[in-house]
C-alpha positions in Angstrom: -28.8 -61.6 92.5 -29.1 -61.2 88.7 -32.9 -61.6 88.3 -33.0 -62.1 84.6 -31.1 -61.5 81.3 -33.0 -60.6 78.2 -31.8 -60.5 74.6 -32.3 -57.1 72.9 -33.9 -57.8 69.4 -31.4 -55.6 67.6 -28.7 -58.2 68.5 -25.2 -58.0 69.9 -26.6 -56.8 73.2 -28.2 -58.1 76.4 -30.3 -56.4 79.1 -29.6 -57.5 82.7 -32.2 -57.0 85.4 -30.6 -56.9 88.9 -32.1 -57.4 92.3 -29.5 -56.0 94.8 -29.6 -57.4 98.3 -30.6 -55.1 101.2 -27.9 -52.7 102.1 -26.0 -52.8 98.8 -24.4 -49.4 98.1 -23.3 -50.1 94.6 -22.2 -53.1 92.5 -19.9 -54.5 89.9 -21.0 -56.8 87.1 -18.6 -59.1 85.3 -18.9 -61.1 82.1 -17.1 -64.2 81.0 -17.6 -66.8 78.2 -17.7 -69.6 80.9 -18.9 -69.9 84.4 -15.4 -69.6 85.9 -15.4 -66.3 87.8 -12.4 -65.7 90.2 -13.9 -63.0 92.3 -14.7 -59.2 91.9 -11.2 -58.5 90.6 -11.2 -61.3 88.1 -8.6 -60.2 85.5 -10.0 -62.5 82.9 -13.5 -61.1 83.0 -15.0 -58.1 81.2 -16.3 -55.4 83.5 -19.8 -54.6 82.3 -20.6 -52.1 85.1 -18.6 -50.7 88.0 -19.8 -48.8 91.1 -23.2 -48.8 89.5 -26.5 -48.3 91.3 -28.7 -49.1 88.2 -30.9 -52.1 88.5 -31.1 -52.4 84.7 -27.9 -52.7 82.7 -27.4 -53.0 79.0 -24.3 -54.9 77.8 -23.5 -54.0 74.2 -19.7 -54.1 73.9 -18.0 -56.9 72.2 -20.9 -59.4 72.1 -21.3 -61.8 69.2 -24.8 -63.1 68.2 -25.3 -66.7 69.0 -22.6 -66.9 71.6 -23.4 -67.6 75.3 -22.2 -65.2 77.9 -22.1 -65.6 81.7 -22.6 -62.8 84.2 -22.0 -62.4 87.9 -22.8 -59.4 90.0 -20.7 -58.4 93.1 -22.6 -56.1 95.6 -20.8 -53.8 98.0 -22.5 -54.4 101.3 -21.2 -53.2 104.7 -17.6 -52.8 103.4 -17.4 -56.2 101.6 -18.2 -57.7 98.2 -21.2 -60.1 98.2 -21.4 -62.3 95.0 -24.6 -63.1 93.2 -25.2 -66.4 91.5 -24.3 -66.8 87.8 -26.8 -66.2 85.0 -26.3 -66.5 81.3 -27.7 -65.1 78.1 -27.2 -65.4 74.3 -27.6 -62.3 72.1 -29.5 -62.7 68.9 -30.6 -60.3 66.1 -34.3 -60.9 65.7 -35.9 -57.5 65.0 -37.9 -56.5 62.0 -39.6 -53.3 60.9 -43.3 -53.9 61.6 -44.6 -50.6 60.5 -46.4 -49.7 57.3 -45.1 -47.6 54.4 -47.6 -44.8 53.6 -46.2 -44.6 50.1 -47.1 -48.2 49.3 -50.6 -47.8 50.8 -51.3 -44.6 48.9 -49.9 -46.0 45.6 -52.0 -49.1 45.8 -55.2 -47.1 46.7 -54.6 -44.7 43.8 -54.0 -47.6 41.4 -57.3 -49.2 42.4 -59.2 -45.9 42.4 -57.9 -44.8 39.0 -58.6 -48.2 37.5 -62.2 -47.9 38.8 -62.5 -44.3 37.5 -61.4 -45.6 34.0 -63.9 -48.5 34.2 -66.7 -46.1 35.0 -65.8 -43.6 32.3 -64.8 -40.8 34.7 -61.4 -40.8 33.0 -60.9 -41.9 29.4 -57.2 -42.3 28.7 -56.4 -43.4 25.1 -54.3 -46.4 26.4 -57.2 -47.6 28.6 -55.3 -47.3 31.8 -53.5 -44.8 34.1 -50.2 -46.1 35.5 -49.2 -45.1 39.0 -45.4 -45.0 39.3 -43.2 -44.7 42.4 -40.7 -42.4 40.8 -41.2 -39.4 38.4 -40.8 -40.3 34.8 -37.6 -38.9 33.2 -39.2 -37.3 30.1 -42.3 -37.3 28.0 -40.9 -40.1 25.9 -40.8 -42.4 28.9 -44.5 -42.2 29.8 -48.0 -42.9 28.4 -50.3 -40.1 29.4 -52.1 -39.5 31.6 -49.7 -40.8 34.3 -49.5 -40.5 38.0 -46.4 -40.8 40.2 -46.1 -41.0 44.0 -42.8 -40.6 45.8 -41.6 -39.7 49.3 -40.6 -36.1 50.0 -39.6 -36.7 53.6 -40.3 -38.9 56.6 -39.3 -37.4 60.0 -40.2 -38.1 63.7 -43.2 -36.2 64.9 -44.1 -37.2 68.4 -41.5 -38.8 70.8 -42.1 -40.9 73.9 -40.3 -41.5 77.1 -38.1 -44.6 76.5 -39.4 -44.6 72.9 -42.0 -47.2 73.8 -44.8 -46.8 71.2 -47.1 -49.7 71.8 -48.3 -52.3 74.2 -46.0 -55.0 75.5 -45.9 -58.4 73.6 -44.4 -61.7 74.5 -40.7 -61.8 73.6 -40.7 -65.6 73.1 -38.4 -66.3 76.0 -40.7 -65.7 79.0 -40.3 -62.0 79.1 -41.9 -59.1 77.3 -40.8 -56.5 74.8 -42.5 -53.3 73.7 -42.6 -51.9 70.3 -40.0 -49.2 70.2 -40.2 -46.2 67.8 -41.9 -42.9 67.3 -44.7 -41.3 65.3 -43.5 -40.2 61.9 -44.7 -37.4 59.8 -44.7 -38.4 56.1 -45.0 -36.1 53.2 -45.7 -37.7 49.8 -45.8 -36.0 46.4 -48.6 -37.1 44.1 -48.1 -35.8 40.6 -50.5 -36.3 37.8 -49.5 -35.4 34.2 -51.7 -35.0 31.1 -51.3 -33.7 27.6 -54.7 -32.1 27.8 -55.7 -29.3 30.2 -59.3 -30.5 30.5 -58.2 -34.1 31.2 -55.9 -32.7 33.9 -59.0 -31.2 35.6 -60.7 -34.6 35.6 -57.5 -36.3 36.8 -57.0 -33.8 39.6 -60.6 -34.2 40.8 -60.3 -38.0 40.6 -57.1 -38.1 42.6 -58.6 -35.9 45.3 -61.8 -38.0 45.4 -59.8 -41.2 45.8 -57.8 -39.7 48.7 -61.0 -38.6 50.5 -62.8 -41.8 49.8 -59.9 -43.8 51.4 -59.8 -41.9 54.7 -61.2 -44.9 56.6 -58.8 -47.2 54.9 -55.9 -44.9 55.8 -57.0 -44.9 59.4 -57.3 -48.7 59.5 -53.6 -48.7 58.4 -52.7 -46.4 61.3 -52.2 -43.4 59.0 -53.7 -40.5 60.9 -54.1 -36.7 60.4 -54.3 -37.1 56.7 -54.2 -33.8 54.7 -54.0 -33.4 50.9 -53.3 -30.2 48.9 -53.2 -29.7 45.2 -52.0 -27.2 42.6 -51.8 -27.0 38.8 -48.7 -26.1 36.8 -47.5 -26.5 33.2 -44.2 -27.6 31.7 -43.1 -27.1 28.1 -41.0 -29.9 26.7 -39.2 -30.3 23.4 -41.1 -29.2 20.3 -43.2 -26.9 22.5 -45.3 -29.8 23.7 -47.1 -28.8 26.9 -47.4 -31.1 29.9 -50.4 -30.2 32.1 -49.5 -31.1 35.7 -51.5 -31.4 38.9 -49.2 -31.7 41.9 -50.6 -33.0 45.2 -49.0 -33.0 48.7 -50.2 -35.8 50.9 -49.2 -35.8 54.6 -50.0 -38.1 57.5 -48.8 -39.3 60.8 -48.1 -43.0 61.3 -46.2 -45.2 63.8 -42.6 -46.2 62.9 -41.6 -49.1 65.1 -39.8 -52.5 65.3 -40.7 -55.7 67.1 -38.9 -58.9 67.9 -39.5 -61.5 65.2 -40.0 -64.0 68.0 -42.8 -62.0 69.7 -46.4 -63.1 69.5 -47.7 -59.7 68.4 -51.4 -59.2 68.1 -54.0 -56.5 68.9 -51.3 -53.8 69.1 -52.5 -50.5 70.5 -50.4 -47.4 69.8 -50.0 -44.5 72.1 -51.7 -41.8 70.0 -53.9 -38.8 70.6 -55.6 -37.9 67.3 -57.7 -35.1 68.7 
């Protein structure tokens, strides 16, 4: 029999769960757009699997989201085909990225931390604020100093898992379950603070470092693990010999990159992660 058919959240694909009868050596699975199968050699059906011994089959060829498809399995038992009943499924694209963006988290925490440092007099910019940008400014004319920018250097898989199942199962909304699929990513973010004054740069560098350290618990609550932060100072001479005093930081962390079915009732997600 065909035990169940599940939609795969990415869409245009269905997963069939088969329960072969005793003695089945292999099987053929056919697909039609109506329940009108004419046997194992039905010329009007699409062959999804042939001479297969897999109990789980993914059909991802030629399926349209929102269209109903009918499936029948034919099992080769004792030299003859034994037909299963017909089961149907409708593919649908319903996935969404459910992970966090470390850049957004770090940018927001820096904005809050720098605003607090200005309010407490730790930093005293002439403009009364320190902007945190998500892209480096093009030139000295485009910025009010001091200024900080945060942008992504790279995001790459770090730890991989068998089957790419990253977190606990959740209800898929149709009586089955779906796991969060993905991997642990290693993110590297560049944090650049720029001042027109070398002494102000020192204060800015120290404030940025303190904000990162003070937010370690916040980062962990956002599933950002193994946080490290390094800094160095450089200078850049612009037009008219105006010097820009730069403190460059490199922020790294590991975080889960995963997707879930929009229809899933996701709560209390626990990720497979060893942070020792």
